[in-house]
Backbone as CSV, one residue per row, in Angstrom:
resi,resn,N_x,N_y,N_z,CA_x,CA_y,CA_z,C_x,C_y,C_z
1,MET,-31.774,-2.907,8.112,-30.420,-2.786,7.595,-29.449,-2.954,8.757
2,SER,-28.408,-3.732,8.548,-27.433,-3.984,9.609,-26.599,-2.734,9.891
3,THR,-26.005,-2.712,11.055,-25.147,-1.589,11.431,-24.004,-1.424,10.438
4,ALA,-23.390,-2.540,10.028,-22.279,-2.470,9.080,-22.725,-1.857,7.762
5,ARG,-23.890,-2.238,7.290,-24.406,-1.681,6.025,-24.708,-0.189,6.166
6,LYS,-25.246,0.209,7.319,-25.514,1.627,7.550,-24.213,2.423,7.567
7,LEU,-23.213,1.890,8.266,-21.922,2.572,8.333,-21.277,2.657,6.956
8,THR,-21.397,1.590,6.184,-20.836,1.589,4.835,-21.510,2.648,3.978
9,ALA,-22.820,2.727,4.051,-23.555,3.734,3.280,-23.110,5.143,3.670
10,GLU,-22.927,5.374,4.962,-22.458,6.680,5.423,-21.021,6.936,4.973
11,ALA,-20.169,5.918,5.064,-18.762,6.068,4.685,-18.629,6.409,3.204
12,LEU,-19.503,5.872,2.383,-19.437,6.142,0.950,-19.776,7.592,0.624
13,GLN,-20.329,8.315,1.571,-20.620,9.734,1.368,-19.415,10.623,1.679
14,LEU,-18.383,10.062,2.291,-17.178,10.822,2.635,-16.368,11.116,1.382
15,ASP,-15.511,12.133,1.465,-14.632,12.403,0.322,-13.523,11.352,0.284
16,ASP,-12.774,11.340,-0.800,-11.757,10.300,-1.012,-10.745,10.215,0.124
17,ALA,-10.259,11.354,0.587,-9.248,11.357,1.648,-9.812,10.787,2.948
18,GLU,-11.039,11.162,3.290,-11.661,10.647,4.515,-11.899,9.149,4.415
19,ARG,-12.352,8.686,3.243,-12.571,7.242,3.063,-11.245,6.485,3.146
20,ALA,-10.189,7.034,2.543,-8.888,6.362,2.597,-8.387,6.258,4.031
21,THR,-8.560,7.331,4.795,-8.152,7.307,6.203,-8.939,6.248,6.960
22,MET,-10.235,6.198,6.701,-11.089,5.219,7.374,-10.669,3.793,7.033
23,VAL,-10.402,3.545,5.768,-9.978,2.209,5.337,-8.692,1.801,6.034
24,LEU,-7.717,2.708,6.066,-6.440,2.380,6.705,-6.621,2.074,8.187
25,GLU,-7.463,2.851,8.856,-7.701,2.611,10.278,-8.412,1.278,10.511
26,LEU,-9.382,0.957,9.651,-10.086,-0.317,9.795,-9.141,-1.491,9.532
27,MET,-8.321,-1.374,8.488,-7.377,-2.462,8.185,-6.376,-2.638,9.319
28,ASP,-5.903,-1.524,9.863,-4.950,-1.601,10.966,-5.575,-2.262,12.180
29,SER,-6.870,-2.056,12.389,-7.531,-2.649,13.555,-7.674,-4.162,13.417
30,LEU,-7.618,-4.673,12.193,-7.766,-6.111,11.981,-6.473,-6.875,12.205
31,SER,-5.366,-6.232,11.917,-4.092,-6.934,12.005,-2.994,-5.946,12.369
32,ARG,-2.507,-6.076,13.564,-1.418,-5.214,14.003,-0.128,-5.622,13.294
33,PRO,0.721,-4.645,12.950,1.988,-4.970,12.297,2.844,-5.869,13.181
34,ASP,3.518,-6.780,12.556,4.422,-7.702,13.237,5.845,-7.197,12.996
35,SER,6.642,-7.098,14.051,8.000,-6.581,13.902,8.813,-7.412,12.914
36,ARG,8.456,-8.695,12.765,9.171,-9.527,11.776,8.855,-9.054,10.369
37,ASP,7.635,-8.553,10.138,7.289,-8.007,8.835,8.139,-6.779,8.538
38,GLU,8.287,-5.910,9.540,9.087,-4.701,9.359,10.536,-5.065,9.057
39,ALA,11.075,-6.042,9.749,12.453,-6.465,9.502,12.597,-7.010,8.082
40,GLY,11.590,-7.718,7.623,11.621,-8.252,6.261,11.619,-7.149,5.221
41,TRP,10.794,-6.113,5.448,10.762,-4.983,4.518,12.083,-4.235,4.515
42,ILE,12.667,-4.051,5.685,13.965,-3.376,5.772,15.013,-4.156,4.988
43,ALA,15.034,-5.477,5.160,15.994,-6.308,4.426,15.768,-6.201,2.919
44,GLU,14.507,-6.199,2.494,14.180,-6.083,1.067,14.658,-4.747,0.502
45,ILE,14.378,-3.667,1.218,14.782,-2.332,0.763,16.301,-2.225,0.704
46,GLU,16.975,-2.728,1.730,18.434,-2.678,1.733,19.016,-3.483,0.577
47,GLY,18.427,-4.647,0.301,18.899,-5.474,-0.814,18.704,-4.779,-2.149
48,ARG,17.543,-4.154,-2.331,17.285,-3.427,-3.586,18.243,-2.250,-3.733
49,ALA,18.467,-1.527,-2.635,19.384,-0.380,-2.682,20.789,-0.850,-3.040
50,HIS,21.225,-1.943,-2.439,22.563,-2.480,-2.726,22.683,-2.853,-4.209
51,ARG,21.666,-3.539,-4.746,21.707,-3.936,-6.165,21.697,-2.721,-7.083
52,ALA,20.969,-1.676,-6.704,20.934,-0.460,-7.524,22.274,0.267,-7.483
53,ILE,22.838,0.404,-6.295,24.114,1.119,-6.147,25.247,0.372,-6.825
54,SER,25.229,-0.956,-6.740,26.311,-1.752,-7.331,26.182,-1.879,-8.845
55,GLY,25.032,-1.484,-9.384,24.808,-1.609,-10.822,24.265,-2.964,-11.227
56,GLU,24.066,-3.841,-10.264,23.532,-5.173,-10.541,22.113,-5.090,-11.101
57,SER,21.361,-4.078,-10.657,19.992,-3.874,-11.127,19.908,-2.490,-11.757
58,ALA,19.515,-2.460,-13.031,19.435,-1.181,-13.728,18.221,-0.374,-13.293
59,GLY,17.185,-1.056,-12.803,15.969,-0.366,-12.396,15.183,0.120,-13.603
60,VAL,14.129,0.859,-13.338,13.300,1.439,-14.399,13.014,2.889,-14.035
61,ASP,12.711,3.705,-15.047,12.407,5.102,-14.761,11.024,5.212,-14.114
62,PHE,10.767,6.340,-13.510,9.555,6.563,-12.734,8.296,6.319,-13.553
63,ASP,8.224,6.906,-14.753,7.010,6.770,-15.561,6.731,5.312,-15.918
64,THR,7.774,4.556,-16.213,7.600,3.138,-16.524,7.073,2.391,-15.307
65,ALA,7.622,2.712,-14.136,7.176,2.060,-12.894,5.707,2.377,-12.612
66,VAL,5.320,3.635,-12.765,3.932,4.033,-12.515,2.993,3.340,-13.497
67,ASP,3.379,3.289,-14.770,2.548,2.603,-15.769,2.370,1.131,-15.421
68,SER,3.457,0.487,-15.007,3.406,-0.935,-14.656,2.498,-1.170,-13.448
69,ILE,2.641,-0.342,-12.435,1.812,-0.475,-11.229,0.343,-0.224,-11.574
70,SER,0.093,0.791,-12.369,-1.293,1.096,-12.779,-1.922,-0.072,-13.509
71,ARG,-1.159,-0.685,-14.413,-1.667,-1.859,-15.149,-1.951,-2.993,-14.186
72,ASP,-1.022,-3.252,-13.261,-1.196,-4.331,-12.289,-2.443,-4.127,-11.425
73,LEU,-2.752,-2.872,-11.133,-3.908,-2.560,-10.303,-5.190,-2.381,-11.117
74,GLY,-5.064,-2.486,-12.431,-6.229,-2.345,-13.290,-6.731,-0.923,-13.400
75,LEU,-5.826,0.030,-13.269,-6.229,1.448,-13.326,-6.065,2.010,-14.722
């Protein structure tokens, strides 16, 4: 059995929080954040906030948003 398969088998024995932490750390090790990505997210958030405050975007209530995200993720 390869080292990766052994580690995966061991990781699957961890609780949900430990596995989530491990996944995030592994993903972060593959691709470091790019400051241009952060700037893009900031611009997106600011644009959404502006549209919400100005009334241009009515938005959706929390439960509707959660239901939509859950459906999109197949949950």
